C-alpha positions in Angstrom: 75.2 52.4 59.9 77.4 51.5 56.7 80.9 50.4 57.2 83.5 52.3 55.6 85.5 49.9 53.2 88.3 50.1 54.5 87.2 48.4 58.6 85.0 46.3 56.3 88.2 44.8 55.0 90.1 45.2 58.2 87.5 43.2 59.9 87.3 40.8 57.1 91.4 40.3 57.3 91.0 39.6 60.9 88.4 37.0 60.6 90.3 35.5 58.3 93.5 35.1 60.4 91.0 33.5 63.8 89.5 31.1 60.9 91.9 30.2 59.2 94.2 26.6 59.1 97.5 28.6 60.0 95.9 29.6 63.4 95.0 26.3 63.9 98.8 25.2 63.1 100.5 27.0 65.2 100.4 29.5 67.8 101.1 33.5 67.7 103.2 33.3 70.7 105.3 30.9 69.8 106.4 32.6 66.8 106.9 35.9 68.7 109.4 34.3 70.6 111.2 32.9 67.5 111.6 35.4 65.8 112.9 37.3 69.4 114.9 34.8 69.4 116.5 35.5 66.6 116.6 38.9 66.7 118.9 39.0 69.8 121.2 36.0 67.9 121.8 37.9 65.3 122.4 41.4 66.8 126.3 42.3 67.8 127.7 41.1 71.0 130.1 43.3 70.5 128.4 46.5 70.1 128.6 49.8 72.3 124.9 50.8 71.7 122.3 49.3 74.5 118.8 49.5 74.1 116.9 49.7 77.7 113.6 50.6 78.6 114.1 50.2 82.9 113.3 53.3 83.9 116.9 53.2 87.0 119.0 52.5 84.4 117.6 55.7 82.5 117.5 58.2 85.3 120.0 57.0 87.9 122.3 54.4 85.8 121.5 51.7 87.9 121.6 48.7 85.8 118.7 46.0 85.9 119.4 42.5 87.1 119.0 41.2 83.2 121.6 43.3 81.7 123.7 41.6 79.3 121.3 38.6 79.1 120.6 39.6 75.5 124.4 39.5 74.7 124.9 36.3 76.9 122.4 35.1 74.1 124.1 36.3 71.2 127.5 34.7 72.1 125.6 31.3 72.7 124.4 31.9 69.0 127.9 32.6 68.0 129.5 29.2 69.4 131.2 31.1 72.4 130.0 29.7 75.7 132.9 31.5 77.7 132.0 34.8 76.9 128.4 33.8 76.9 129.0 33.2 80.8 130.8 36.3 81.1 128.0 38.5 80.0 125.4 36.6 82.0 125.6 33.7 83.8 121.6 32.8 83.1 121.8 33.7 79.5 121.8 29.7 78.4 119.6 29.2 80.6 117.1 31.6 79.4 117.5 30.3 75.7 116.6 26.6 77.0 113.8 28.0 78.6 112.3 29.7 75.5 113.4 26.9 73.3 111.2 24.8 75.8 108.7 27.1 75.3 108.7 27.0 71.8 108.7 23.7 71.2 105.6 22.6 73.1 103.5 25.7 71.6 104.4 24.1 68.5 103.6 20.6 69.1 101.8 20.4 72.3 99.0 23.1 71.6 95.9 21.8 70.6 93.9 23.2 67.8 91.9 25.8 68.2 88.4 24.9 67.4 86.8 26.9 64.1 83.1 28.2 64.7 81.0 28.9 61.9 
């Protein structure tokens, strides 16, 4: 059974990503944490719009324990530590934990062996 060109191309790209030098140098998880931290840090903390997937908040207007954590991180990135702690007292700790995890993934991860 012959492969269609689209599937063959997708398989080739996936194989290239796994075997590439980029994959050996850094971790996808580290890049995802970094991008997430940058997006949350860049959001407007004074915005009235909130995005949530917390089901009790959507159905019953019950706030989650992490409510305000994104705002806290955003205030922290702007240098407003007091407002950051007012939004959520664990925001600075969350940033420290995420930064520690990212640094660990970038610098302590052994290289992925390339199988031939």
